[in-house]
C-alpha positions in Angstrom: -4.8 21.1 16.5 -7.5 18.6 17.3 -6.4 15.0 18.0 -8.6 13.7 15.2 -7.0 16.0 12.7 -3.5 15.0 13.8 -4.5 11.3 13.4 -6.0 12.0 10.0 -2.8 13.7 8.8 -0.6 11.0 10.2 -2.8 8.4 8.5 -2.5 10.3 5.2 1.3 10.4 5.4 1.5 6.7 6.3 -0.9 5.8 3.4 1.2 7.8 1.0 4.5 6.1 2.1 3.0 2.6 2.2 1.4 3.1 -1.2 4.6 4.3 -2.8 6.5 1.5 -1.2 4.0 -1.1 -2.6 4.2 0.4 -6.0 8.0 0.6 -6.1 8.6 -2.9 -4.6 5.7 -4.8 -6.2 7.7 -7.2 -8.3 10.1 -8.0 -5.5 7.1 -8.6 -3.2 5.3 -10.9 -5.7 8.5 -12.9 -6.4 9.3 -13.3 -2.7 5.8 -14.5 -1.8 5.7 -16.9 -4.8 9.1 -18.3 -3.8 8.1 -18.7 -0.2 4.9 -20.6 -1.2 6.8 -22.9 -3.6 9.5 -23.7 -1.0 7.4 -26.5 0.5 7.5 -29.7 -1.6 3.8 -30.3 -1.1 3.0 -26.9 -2.6 5.6 -26.9 -5.4 3.0 -25.6 -7.9 1.6 -22.9 -5.7 1.1 -19.5 -7.3 1.8 -16.2 -5.7 0.0 -12.9 -6.2 0.6 -10.9 -9.3 2.6 -7.7 -9.2 -0.6 -6.0 -10.4 -2.2 -6.7 -7.1 0.4 -4.7 -5.3 0.1 -1.9 -7.9 -3.6 -1.7 -7.4 -3.4 -1.7 -3.6 -0.6 0.8 -3.7 -2.6 3.1 -5.9 -5.6 2.8 -3.5 -3.3 3.8 -0.6 -1.9 6.8 -2.5 -5.4 7.9 -3.5 -6.6 7.6 0.1 -3.6 9.7 1.4 -4.1 12.3 -1.3 -7.8 12.5 -0.6 -7.2 13.1 3.1 -4.6 15.8 2.4 -6.9 17.6 -0.1 -9.8 17.3 2.3 -7.7 18.9 5.1 -6.4 21.6 2.7 -9.9 22.5 1.5 -11.3 22.6 5.0 -8.4 24.8 6.2 -9.3 27.6 3.8 
């Protein structure tokens, strides 16, 4: 296998894992970031990112991983 192909497949797997993790843990991530921002007295009213942000980013990562895997499968045959 070529080094570029190995890198692409590794990137696809990492993208799928990261995307699924972002989708599954999106509420926890949003609540944790919001709590961290509000922990400082000077920034008591600070808002954190919405859980929808992590959903969208997670879906983009999953789509990227699937695209790479489909590209590799179609090029192999």
